[in-house]
C-alpha positions as CSV (number, residue, x, y, z in Angstrom):
1,X,155.8,3.9,32.7
2,X,153.5,1.7,30.9
3,X,152.6,2.8,27.5
4,X,150.8,1.7,24.4
5,X,148.6,-1.4,23.7
6,X,149.7,-4.9,22.8
7,X,147.8,-7.9,21.8
8,X,149.4,-11.2,22.7
9,X,148.5,-15.0,22.2
10,X,147.3,-17.0,25.4
11,X,148.2,-20.7,24.8
12,X,146.4,-23.9,25.8
13,X,148.5,-24.0,29.1
14,X,147.5,-20.0,29.9
15,X,151.0,-18.8,29.0
16,X,151.1,-15.2,27.8
17,X,153.9,-12.9,27.2
18,X,153.8,-9.7,29.1
19,X,154.8,-7.0,26.5
20,X,158.6,-6.3,26.6
21,X,158.3,-2.6,27.4
22,X,155.9,-3.6,30.3
23,X,158.6,-6.0,31.7
24,X,161.3,-3.1,31.2
25,X,158.9,-0.6,33.1
26,X,158.9,-3.1,36.0
27,X,162.5,-2.2,36.7
28,X,164.1,-5.7,36.5
29,X,161.6,-7.4,38.5
30,X,161.1,-11.2,38.1
31,X,157.5,-10.9,38.3
32,X,154.4,-8.7,37.8
33,X,151.5,-8.1,40.3
34,X,148.0,-8.9,38.8
35,X,144.4,-8.7,40.4
36,X,140.9,-8.8,39.0
37,X,139.6,-5.4,38.7
38,X,136.8,-4.2,41.1
39,X,135.8,-1.8,38.3
40,X,135.1,-4.2,35.3
41,X,135.9,-7.3,33.5
42,X,139.5,-6.8,33.3
43,X,143.0,-7.3,35.4
44,X,144.9,-4.6,37.0
45,X,148.6,-4.9,36.8
46,X,151.9,-3.3,37.7
47,X,155.0,-3.4,39.9
48,X,155.6,-3.0,43.8
49,X,155.5,1.0,43.4
50,X,151.9,0.6,42.3
51,X,150.8,-1.4,45.3
52,X,152.8,1.0,47.6
53,X,151.0,3.9,46.0
54,X,147.7,2.2,46.8
55,X,148.9,1.5,50.5
56,X,149.7,5.1,50.8
57,X,146.3,6.2,49.6
58,X,144.5,3.7,51.6
59,X,146.2,4.9,54.9
60,X,144.8,8.2,54.6
61,X,141.4,6.5,55.8
62,X,141.2,5.6,59.5
63,X,142.4,2.1,60.3
64,X,138.8,0.6,60.9
65,X,137.1,2.6,58.0
66,X,135.0,0.0,56.1
67,X,135.9,1.8,52.9
68,X,139.6,1.2,53.8
69,X,139.0,-2.4,54.5
70,X,136.9,-2.8,51.2
71,X,139.6,-1.4,49.2
72,X,142.4,-3.5,51.0
73,X,140.4,-6.8,50.2
74,X,139.8,-5.6,46.6
75,X,143.4,-4.9,45.7
76,X,145.7,-6.5,48.4
77,X,143.5,-9.4,49.0
78,X,143.3,-10.4,45.5
79,X,146.8,-9.5,44.2
80,X,149.4,-12.0,43.6
81,X,152.8,-12.1,41.7
82,X,153.0,-13.9,38.5
83,X,156.7,-15.1,37.8
84,X,158.2,-14.6,34.4
85,X,159.7,-17.7,32.7
86,X,162.9,-17.2,30.6
87,X,161.1,-15.9,27.6
88,X,159.0,-13.2,29.6
89,X,155.6,-15.2,29.7
90,X,153.5,-15.8,32.9
91,X,151.0,-18.7,33.4
92,X,147.6,-16.9,33.8
93,X,145.5,-18.3,36.8
94,X,142.3,-19.8,35.4
95,X,140.2,-17.6,37.8
96,X,141.8,-14.5,36.8
97,X,141.4,-15.3,33.1
98,X,137.8,-16.2,33.6
99,X,137.1,-12.7,35.4
100,X,138.5,-10.9,32.3
101,X,137.0,-13.5,30.0
102,X,140.4,-13.9,28.4
103,X,140.9,-17.0,26.3
104,X,143.0,-17.1,23.0
105,X,144.3,-13.5,23.2
106,X,145.0,-10.9,25.9
107,X,145.2,-7.2,25.2
108,X,147.5,-5.1,27.4
109,X,146.7,-1.5,27.8
110,X,149.3,0.8,29.5
111,X,148.1,3.5,31.7
112,X,151.3,5.2,33.1
113,X,151.8,3.7,36.4
114,X,149.7,0.7,35.9
115,X,148.3,-1.5,33.0
116,X,145.2,-3.6,32.5
117,X,144.6,-6.8,30.8
118,X,141.6,-7.3,28.8
119,X,140.0,-9.6,26.4
120,X,140.1,-7.9,23.1
121,X,136.4,-7.9,22.5
122,X,135.6,-6.6,26.1
123,X,138.2,-3.8,25.5
124,X,136.5,-3.0,22.0
125,X,133.2,-2.5,23.6
126,X,134.7,-0.2,26.4
127,X,137.1,1.8,24.2
128,X,134.7,4.0,22.5
129,X,133.1,4.9,25.8
130,X,136.5,5.9,27.2
131,X,137.3,8.1,24.2
132,X,134.1,9.9,24.4
133,X,134.4,10.6,28.1
134,X,138.0,11.8,27.4
135,X,136.9,14.1,24.6
136,X,134.1,15.5,26.8
137,X,136.2,16.1,29.6
138,X,139.5,17.3,27.9
139,X,139.3,20.8,29.6
140,X,140.6,18.9,32.9
141,X,143.8,18.5,31.1
142,X,144.5,22.3,31.1
143,X,142.7,23.5,33.9
144,X,144.3,24.4,37.3
145,X,143.5,21.7,40.0
146,X,142.3,22.5,43.3
147,X,145.7,23.1,44.7
148,X,146.5,25.9,42.1
149,X,148.9,23.8,40.2
150,X,148.5,23.0,36.6
151,X,148.7,19.2,35.8
152,X,152.1,19.7,34.2
153,X,153.3,20.9,37.6
154,X,153.6,24.9,37.0
155,X,151.9,27.2,39.1
156,X,148.3,28.5,38.0
157,X,147.9,31.9,36.7
158,X,146.0,34.2,38.9
């Protein structure tokens, strides 16, 4: 599980340390998978399990569905592995860094099964919006879902 937020320095060669807890969450993999998000100016990241979950979701759509193809291009077509060096750093591709406006610092934000990589300034501009929406919709955390289960796995009261 990817938890917490970490800010790390990006050196002149584009090297940045993936936070140690994030590397541990990758289960011993020698790389991390990243792609430019189609939702905003940040990178999406995770391991093989995350891409497998995207694959399963996309396979629910018909094979020739244009939306399926769009998601496949946006995620699989733009994903790539970044190998760790001996100290847990990766060399961030210039195009990826430009997409997220990452220069001297990178902010890693853990989001359970995935994480995002932001420029600290861009994240600061979005964080208040995220927190406001979370507060406005906090009722969803305790409401039964459409399948009659509570979010924590128990059965909903009738």
